[in-house]
C-alpha positions as CSV (number, residue, x, y, z in Angstrom):
1,M,-24.5,1.4,-14.6
2,A,-21.1,3.3,-14.4
3,R,-20.3,5.1,-17.7
4,T,-17.3,4.4,-19.6
5,A,-14.5,7.0,-18.8
6,S,-13.7,9.3,-21.6
7,L,-9.9,9.0,-20.6
8,S,-9.1,5.5,-20.2
9,G,-8.4,4.4,-16.7
10,F,-9.5,7.7,-14.8
11,P,-13.1,7.1,-14.0
12,E,-15.7,9.9,-12.9
13,W,-19.0,9.4,-11.4
14,L,-22.3,10.7,-11.9
15,P,-23.9,12.4,-8.8
16,E,-26.0,9.3,-7.9
17,E,-23.0,7.2,-8.5
18,R,-20.8,9.5,-6.4
19,L,-23.4,9.2,-3.6
20,V,-22.7,5.4,-3.5
21,E,-19.1,5.9,-3.5
22,Q,-19.5,8.5,-0.5
23,H,-21.5,6.0,1.4
24,V,-18.9,3.4,1.0
25,L,-16.1,5.8,2.2
26,D,-18.4,7.1,5.1
27,S,-19.1,3.5,6.2
28,L,-15.5,2.7,6.3
29,R,-14.5,5.9,8.3
30,R,-17.0,5.0,10.9
31,T,-15.9,1.6,11.2
32,F,-12.3,2.4,11.5
33,E,-12.9,5.2,14.0
34,L,-15.0,3.1,16.1
35,H,-11.9,0.8,16.5
36,G,-9.8,3.6,17.3
37,F,-7.8,4.3,14.0
38,S,-6.7,7.9,13.5
39,S,-7.0,9.7,10.1
40,I,-3.9,10.8,8.4
41,E,-3.3,12.1,4.8
42,T,0.1,12.0,3.1
43,R,1.2,14.0,0.2
44,A,0.4,12.8,-3.2
45,V,4.1,13.0,-4.3
46,E,7.3,11.1,-3.3
47,T,10.7,10.9,-4.6
48,V,11.5,8.2,-7.1
49,G,14.1,6.8,-4.8
50,Q,11.7,6.5,-2.1
51,L,8.8,4.9,-4.3
52,L,11.1,2.4,-6.0
53,R,13.2,1.2,-2.8
54,K,11.0,-1.8,-2.1
55,G,11.0,-3.1,-5.6
56,E,11.4,-2.3,-9.4
57,I,8.0,-1.2,-10.6
58,D,9.1,1.9,-12.4
59,K,6.9,0.9,-15.4
60,E,3.7,1.6,-13.3
61,V,5.0,4.9,-11.5
62,Y,3.9,8.2,-13.1
63,G,6.8,10.7,-13.1
64,L,5.9,14.4,-12.2
65,S,7.5,17.5,-13.8
66,R,6.5,20.7,-15.2
67,L,6.0,21.2,-18.9
68,Q,8.4,23.9,-19.2
69,D,11.4,24.2,-16.6
70,D,12.7,27.7,-15.6
71,E,15.5,29.1,-17.3
72,G,18.7,27.9,-16.1
73,E,17.0,24.9,-14.3
74,E,18.2,21.4,-15.1
75,A,15.9,20.1,-17.6
76,G,14.4,16.5,-18.1
77,K,15.7,14.8,-15.2
78,G,16.1,11.1,-15.8
79,K,13.3,8.6,-15.1
80,H,15.7,6.9,-12.5
81,D,17.0,10.0,-10.8
82,P,16.2,9.2,-7.3
83,H,15.6,12.8,-6.6
84,A,13.0,13.2,-9.2
85,L,9.4,13.4,-8.2
86,A,6.5,10.9,-8.9
87,L,3.1,10.3,-7.8
88,H,2.5,7.6,-5.3
89,F,1.3,4.2,-6.4
90,D,0.0,3.0,-3.1
91,L,-0.4,4.4,0.4
92,T,1.9,1.9,2.2
93,V,5.2,3.2,1.1
94,P,4.3,6.9,1.7
95,F,3.1,5.7,5.1
96,A,6.5,4.1,5.9
97,R,8.1,7.4,5.2
98,Y,5.5,9.4,7.3
99,V,6.2,7.1,10.3
100,V,9.9,7.6,10.0
101,E,9.9,11.3,9.7
102,N,7.2,11.7,12.5
103,A,8.1,9.0,14.9
104,G,8.9,11.5,17.5
105,Y,5.4,12.8,17.5
106,L,3.5,9.5,17.4
107,A,2.4,7.2,20.1
108,F,3.1,3.6,19.6
109,P,1.4,1.4,18.6
110,F,0.2,3.8,16.1
111,R,-3.2,2.9,14.5
112,R,-3.8,4.8,11.2
113,Y,-6.6,4.8,8.4
114,Q,-5.9,6.6,5.3
115,I,-8.4,7.2,2.4
116,Q,-6.7,8.8,-0.6
117,K,-6.3,8.7,-4.5
118,V,-3.3,6.8,-5.8
119,W,-1.9,6.5,-9.4
120,R,-0.5,3.5,-11.3
121,G,0.1,3.0,-14.9
122,E,-1.3,-0.3,-15.3
123,R,-3.4,-1.3,-18.5
124,P,-6.9,-0.1,-17.8
125,Q,-9.5,-2.9,-17.6
126,E,-12.4,-4.0,-15.3
127,G,-11.2,-3.7,-11.7
128,R,-8.1,-1.7,-12.8
129,A,-7.8,1.9,-13.2
130,R,-4.9,4.3,-13.4
131,E,-6.4,6.8,-10.9
132,F,-8.2,5.1,-8.0
133,T,-9.0,5.6,-4.3
134,Q,-7.7,3.1,-1.6
135,A,-8.7,2.9,2.0
136,D,-5.9,1.7,4.2
137,I,-5.7,0.6,7.8
138,D,-2.3,-0.2,9.8
139,V,-1.0,-0.7,13.2
140,V,2.7,0.2,13.7
141,G,5.0,-0.5,16.4
142,D,8.2,0.9,17.7
143,G,10.8,-2.1,17.8
144,E,8.2,-4.8,18.2
145,L,4.5,-5.3,17.4
146,P,2.6,-8.2,19.2
147,F,1.1,-10.6,16.9
148,R,-2.5,-9.9,18.1
149,Y,-2.7,-7.0,16.0
150,D,-2.7,-9.4,13.2
151,V,-5.8,-10.9,14.4
152,E,-7.4,-7.7,15.0
153,I,-6.7,-6.2,11.7
154,A,-8.5,-9.1,9.8
155,L,-11.5,-8.8,12.2
156,V,-11.8,-5.1,11.6
157,I,-11.7,-5.4,7.8
158,A,-14.3,-8.2,8.1
159,E,-16.6,-5.9,9.9
160,A,-15.9,-3.0,7.8
161,L,-16.7,-4.9,4.5
162,G,-19.7,-6.5,6.3
163,A,-21.3,-3.1,6.7
164,L,-21.1,-2.4,2.8
165,P,-23.9,-3.1,0.3
166,I,-21.7,-5.7,-1.3
167,P,-22.2,-9.5,-2.0
168,E,-20.8,-12.0,0.3
169,F,-17.0,-12.0,0.7
170,R,-14.0,-14.2,1.8
171,L,-10.9,-12.9,3.5
172,R,-8.2,-15.6,2.3
173,V,-5.4,-15.6,4.7
174,N,-2.0,-17.4,4.8
175,N,1.2,-16.8,6.5
176,R,4.5,-16.2,4.8
177,K,6.5,-18.0,7.7
178,L,4.3,-21.0,7.2
179,A,5.0,-21.1,3.4
180,E,8.8,-20.2,3.7
181,G,9.4,-22.7,6.6
182,F,7.6,-25.5,4.4
183,Y,9.6,-24.7,1.3
184,R,12.9,-24.8,3.4
185,G,11.7,-28.0,4.8
186,I,11.5,-29.8,1.4
187,G,14.8,-28.3,0.5
188,L,13.8,-25.2,-1.7
189,T,16.1,-22.2,-0.5
190,D,14.9,-19.5,-2.9
191,T,11.6,-19.1,-0.8
192,A,10.9,-15.7,-2.2
193,G,11.1,-17.1,-5.7
194,V,8.6,-19.9,-5.0
195,L,6.3,-17.4,-3.4
196,R,6.2,-15.4,-6.7
197,S,5.5,-18.6,-8.6
198,I,2.9,-19.7,-6.3
199,D,1.2,-16.2,-6.4
200,K,0.6,-16.8,-10.1
201,L,-1.5,-20.1,-9.4
202,E,-4.8,-18.7,-10.2
203,K,-3.6,-17.0,-13.3
204,I,-1.7,-19.8,-15.0
205,G,-2.8,-23.0,-13.2
206,P,-0.8,-25.6,-11.2
207,A,0.9,-27.3,-14.3
208,K,2.5,-24.1,-15.3
209,V,3.6,-23.3,-11.9
210,A,5.2,-26.6,-11.6
211,E,7.2,-26.0,-14.7
212,L,8.3,-22.6,-13.3
213,L,9.4,-24.1,-10.1
214,K,11.5,-26.6,-11.9
215,S,12.8,-24.5,-14.9
216,E,13.5,-21.3,-12.9
217,L,14.2,-22.5,-9.5
218,G,15.6,-26.0,-9.9
219,A,12.9,-27.8,-8.0
220,T,12.5,-31.5,-8.4
221,D,9.2,-32.9,-9.4
222,E,8.7,-34.3,-5.9
223,Q,9.4,-30.6,-4.6
224,A,7.2,-28.9,-7.0
225,Q,4.3,-31.3,-6.3
226,A,4.8,-30.9,-2.5
227,A,4.8,-27.0,-2.9
228,L,1.5,-27.4,-5.0
229,K,-0.2,-29.6,-2.2
230,L,0.5,-27.0,0.4
231,A,-1.0,-24.4,-1.9
232,G,-4.2,-26.6,-2.4
233,I,-5.1,-26.7,1.4
234,K,-8.2,-24.5,2.1
235,T,-10.4,-24.7,5.2
236,E,-13.1,-22.5,6.9
237,D,-11.5,-23.6,10.5
238,T,-8.4,-24.6,11.9
239,S,-8.3,-28.1,10.4
240,F,-5.5,-26.8,8.1
241,V,-3.2,-27.4,10.8
242,A,-3.6,-31.2,10.7
243,Q,-3.7,-31.2,6.9
244,V,-0.2,-29.4,6.8
245,R,1.2,-31.8,9.3
246,L,0.1,-34.7,7.4
247,L,2.5,-33.6,4.3
248,G,5.4,-34.6,6.6
249,V,7.7,-31.5,6.5
250,S,9.3,-30.4,9.8
251,N,10.8,-26.9,10.3
252,D,10.9,-24.3,13.3
253,L,9.6,-21.5,11.0
254,L,6.7,-23.6,9.5
255,E,5.6,-24.3,13.1
256,E,5.7,-20.6,14.0
257,G,3.6,-19.6,10.9
258,L,1.2,-22.5,11.6
259,N,0.5,-21.2,15.1
260,E,0.1,-17.6,13.8
261,L,-2.3,-18.5,11.2
262,E,-4.2,-20.8,13.6
263,Q,-4.8,-17.7,15.9
264,V,-6.3,-15.6,13.1
265,I,-8.6,-18.3,11.8
266,E,-9.6,-19.4,15.6
267,A,-10.5,-15.9,16.4
268,A,-12.5,-15.4,13.0
269,V,-14.5,-18.5,13.3
270,K,-15.8,-17.1,16.6
271,R,-16.3,-13.3,15.8
272,V,-17.0,-13.3,12.0
273,P,-18.1,-17.0,11.2
274,G,-17.8,-17.6,7.4
275,K,-15.9,-14.5,6.4
276,V,-12.5,-15.5,7.0
277,V,-10.8,-18.8,5.4
278,A,-7.3,-20.2,5.5
279,D,-6.1,-20.6,2.0
280,L,-2.4,-21.6,1.8
281,S,-2.3,-20.5,-1.8
282,I,-2.2,-16.8,-0.9
283,A,1.5,-15.4,-1.4
284,R,1.2,-11.9,-2.0
285,G,4.2,-11.1,-4.6
286,L,5.6,-8.1,-2.6
287,D,9.0,-9.0,-0.8
288,Y,8.3,-7.0,2.3
289,Y,5.6,-9.2,3.7
290,T,6.9,-11.4,6.5
291,G,4.0,-13.0,8.1
292,T,0.3,-12.9,7.6
293,V,-0.9,-12.3,4.4
294,V,-4.5,-11.5,3.0
295,E,-6.6,-11.3,-0.3
296,T,-10.2,-10.7,-0.3
297,V,-12.6,-11.6,-3.0
298,L,-16.4,-11.2,-3.6
299,V,-18.1,-14.7,-3.7
300,G,-19.4,-14.9,-7.3
301,H,-17.1,-12.1,-8.6
302,E,-13.9,-13.8,-8.0
303,Q,-12.7,-12.8,-11.7
304,L,-12.6,-9.1,-10.3
305,G,-9.6,-10.0,-8.3
306,S,-8.8,-8.9,-4.7
307,I,-10.9,-6.1,-3.3
308,C,-8.6,-6.0,0.0
309,S,-5.1,-7.2,0.5
310,G,-2.2,-6.6,2.7
311,G,-0.5,-8.3,5.6
312,R,2.3,-8.1,8.2
313,Y,5.8,-6.3,7.4
314,D,8.4,-6.3,9.9
315,A,11.0,-4.1,8.1
316,L,9.3,-1.8,5.6
317,A,10.1,1.2,7.8
318,S,13.3,1.9,9.7
319,K,15.4,4.7,11.0
320,G,19.0,3.7,11.8
321,N,18.7,0.6,14.1
322,R,15.1,1.6,14.9
323,K,12.6,-0.6,13.1
324,F,8.8,-0.1,12.9
325,P,6.9,-3.3,12.1
326,G,3.6,-3.3,11.1
327,V,0.4,-5.0,9.9
328,G,-2.1,-3.3,7.5
329,L,-4.8,-4.1,4.9
330,S,-6.0,-1.8,1.8
331,I,-9.3,-1.9,0.5
332,G,-9.6,-1.1,-3.2
333,V,-12.6,1.5,-3.1
334,T,-12.7,2.2,-6.7
335,R,-12.6,-1.4,-7.8
336,L,-15.3,-2.1,-5.4
337,V,-17.6,0.8,-6.3
338,S,-17.1,0.0,-9.9
339,R,-18.4,-3.4,-9.4
340,I,-21.2,-2.3,-7.2
341,L,-22.4,0.2,-10.0
342,S,-21.7,-1.9,-13.0
343,Q,-23.8,-4.9,-11.5
344,D,-26.4,-2.7,-9.8
345,L,-25.6,-4.1,-6.6
346,A,-26.6,-1.0,-4.7
347,K,-28.5,2.2,-5.6
348,A,-28.9,5.7,-4.1
349,S,-32.5,6.6,-3.2
350,R,-32.1,9.9,-5.1
351,S,-29.5,11.8,-7.2
352,V,-29.2,14.9,-4.9
353,P,-29.0,15.4,-1.1
354,T,-32.0,17.6,-1.3
355,A,-35.0,16.4,0.7
356,V,-37.4,19.3,0.2
357,F,-37.8,21.4,-2.8
358,V,-39.4,24.8,-1.8
359,A,-41.6,26.0,-4.7
360,L,-42.6,29.5,-5.6
361,T,-45.9,30.9,-6.0
362,S,-44.7,34.1,-7.6
363,D,-41.3,35.5,-8.2
364,E,-41.8,38.0,-5.5
365,S,-42.0,35.2,-3.0
366,W,-38.4,34.1,-3.5
367,G,-37.3,35.7,-0.3
368,E,-39.9,34.2,1.8
369,A,-39.2,30.7,0.2
370,Q,-35.5,31.3,1.3
371,D,-36.7,31.8,4.7
372,V,-38.5,28.4,4.7
373,A,-35.3,26.6,3.4
374,T,-33.1,28.3,6.0
375,E,-35.5,27.1,8.9
376,L,-35.5,23.7,7.4
377,R,-31.8,23.7,7.1
378,S,-31.1,25.0,10.6
379,R,-32.7,21.6,11.6
380,G,-30.4,19.5,9.4
381,I,-33.1,19.2,6.6
382,P,-31.4,19.6,3.1
383,A,-33.5,21.9,1.1
384,E,-33.3,24.2,-2.1
385,V,-35.5,26.8,-3.5
386,A,-36.9,27.0,-6.9
387,A,-35.4,29.6,-9.3
388,K,-38.5,31.0,-10.7
389,A,-42.3,30.7,-10.2
390,E,-43.3,28.2,-13.0
391,K,-46.6,26.2,-13.0
392,F,-46.8,24.0,-9.7
393,G,-46.9,20.8,-11.8
394,K,-43.7,21.8,-13.8
395,Q,-42.0,22.5,-10.4
396,I,-43.2,19.0,-8.9
397,K,-41.9,17.5,-12.0
398,F,-38.6,19.0,-11.9
399,A,-38.4,17.9,-8.1
400,D,-39.6,14.2,-8.8
401,R,-37.1,13.8,-11.9
402,R,-34.3,14.4,-9.3
403,G,-35.8,12.2,-6.7
404,I,-36.4,14.9,-4.1
405,P,-39.4,13.5,-2.1
406,F,-40.9,16.4,-0.7
407,V,-42.1,19.8,-2.3
408,W,-43.1,22.7,0.1
409,F,-45.8,25.4,-1.0
410,T,-46.6,28.6,0.8
411,D,-49.9,30.4,-0.5
412,E,-50.6,34.0,-0.7
413,D,-51.9,34.0,2.9
414,G,-48.8,32.7,4.3
415,K,-50.2,29.1,5.0
416,H,-47.5,26.2,4.6
417,Q,-48.1,22.9,3.0
418,V,-45.9,20.2,2.2
419,K,-46.5,17.4,-0.6
420,D,-44.9,14.0,-0.5
421,I,-44.8,13.7,-4.5
422,R,-44.4,9.8,-4.1
423,S,-47.7,9.2,-2.4
424,G,-49.5,12.5,-3.3
425,E,-50.4,13.1,0.3
426,Q,-50.3,17.0,1.2
427,V,-50.5,18.1,4.7
428,D,-50.3,21.5,6.6
429,A,-46.7,22.1,7.9
430,D,-44.8,24.4,10.0
431,P,-41.1,25.1,9.0
432,A,-39.9,25.3,12.5
433,T,-41.3,21.9,13.6
434,W,-42.2,19.8,10.5
435,T,-39.6,17.0,10.0
436,P,-39.6,14.0,7.7
437,S,-38.4,10.6,8.6
438,D,-34.5,10.0,9.0
439,E,-34.7,7.7,5.8
440,D,-36.0,10.7,3.8
441,I,-33.6,13.3,5.4
442,R,-30.5,11.6,4.1
443,V,-30.0,9.8,0.9
444,Q,-30.3,6.1,1.5
445,V,-27.8,3.5,-0.3
446,A,-29.4,0.0,-0.1
447,A,-27.9,-3.2,-1.4
448,A,-30.2,-4.8,-4.3
449,P,-32.1,-7.9,-3.2
450,A,-30.1,-11.1,-3.6
451,S,-31.1,-12.8,-6.9
C-alpha cells in the first residue's frame, strides 16, 4: 500500500512502488510508439499569460520566482502579470504553444505523446495530488484535421489502458456538437453554460442541475427536463442515435454530432468491444473542446473520478489566420498508480532490478566476483556484488529480503554455482553461458487475481 506523503499532495514511491509506476509508463510508451506517436517534452515553466489564456484557473497555478531578487531587479511581480512565470498545470496548453512556435519544423498531421510531471494547487485528496504525472497523446493538423483521428485516438487509448494491470475500464464518449445542437434546438442559447451545469451532474444530482439551469440560465422546466433526458442516454452500441431522435429535437449541429459520435462507437464496438460507451452526460467543463469529449472510469472505482480525459479542440492553437485543430487524451498516471498501489491491484515481483546476487567467499574474492557480475551484465542479466564476505546464510538472507531470485557462489577452486533461493535448487553454472528465464531477468508487474 502506498505511504502517506510527508508533504501533502506531493507523493513519493518506495522502490517496489516505483517499479509499478515504471511498468505503467513503459507500457504506455510502447503502445503509443507502436501507433506512430513521437515523444516530446516541453519546459515545466510557462508565462502566466500563456497558461491563463483559455480560462481563469489562477487559484490552481503555482507561480515561480526566486526567493531573493537581484539588486535593482523589479521585485514581486503581480500574480496576474502576464509575463510572470508559473509551473504548467497540464500538458495541453504548453503543447499548443509548442506547435505554434515549431510549426515550420513539424510534419502535419503531427502525432505526439508526452509524459511529464505537472503541478496544480488543488486540495489534496484521494486521486488528486499537487504534483503528478500525466501521459498525453494528440494528433494536430494544419488548417484541418479529419474526424477519423477522433476515432483513432479513442482506440489507441483503449488499447493502452487494456495493457495495464488495472480493473475493467470504460471510455465514456460524447460529442459537444451533439449536445450544443440539442440545446439550441430546445431554445437554450448559452450552450457553454448548459454544458458547465451538466458537467456537475454526477456531483450534485439531476434535481440541483435542473435548478441551476433554471436559476442561472433562465431555462423553463420543460427545457431543463429535456436537457436532463439527453444526459440520461447511455448505450454500449449505436442505439443512442435512435434514443436521441425520439426526443424530437431538430438541429443541423445536433445531426453532425450524432454522426460523429456514431462513428466512434461503431469502430469501438468492432475493435475494442465493451471498452467504449456512448454517455451523453459527459460534457467536460473546459470551453476549448469543440467535438468529441471523453472521460474514463475504472469499473468499481468510479469514486476515483476520471483516469483519462480529453477530446477534440479546433481552435486551441493558432498563429495569425493559421489554425491548428487537434484531438487528444490525457491519462492521469499518478491517479492511476495511486489506486493500483492503495488497492493492491498489482505488485512488482521484487523491490530491486537485481536478478543475481554474487556472494563472496572471502574479501579477497571481490575482484573475481566483479568479473562474474560484469560477464552477466554483458548479457543483459542485472547483477550486484556483495560488499563483504559474511557467512553464506547471511548473504542469502540479504538477497532474499530484497526479492533477488539467484545467489552466485564461486569456491576457492574457481568452480561456479548458482542457487535459486526460492526453490533451494543449486546447479553448476558458467557466467559466460548461464541464463535465467526472461521472467526472472526482468522485474515482473502482474495484476492481482480478480476477487
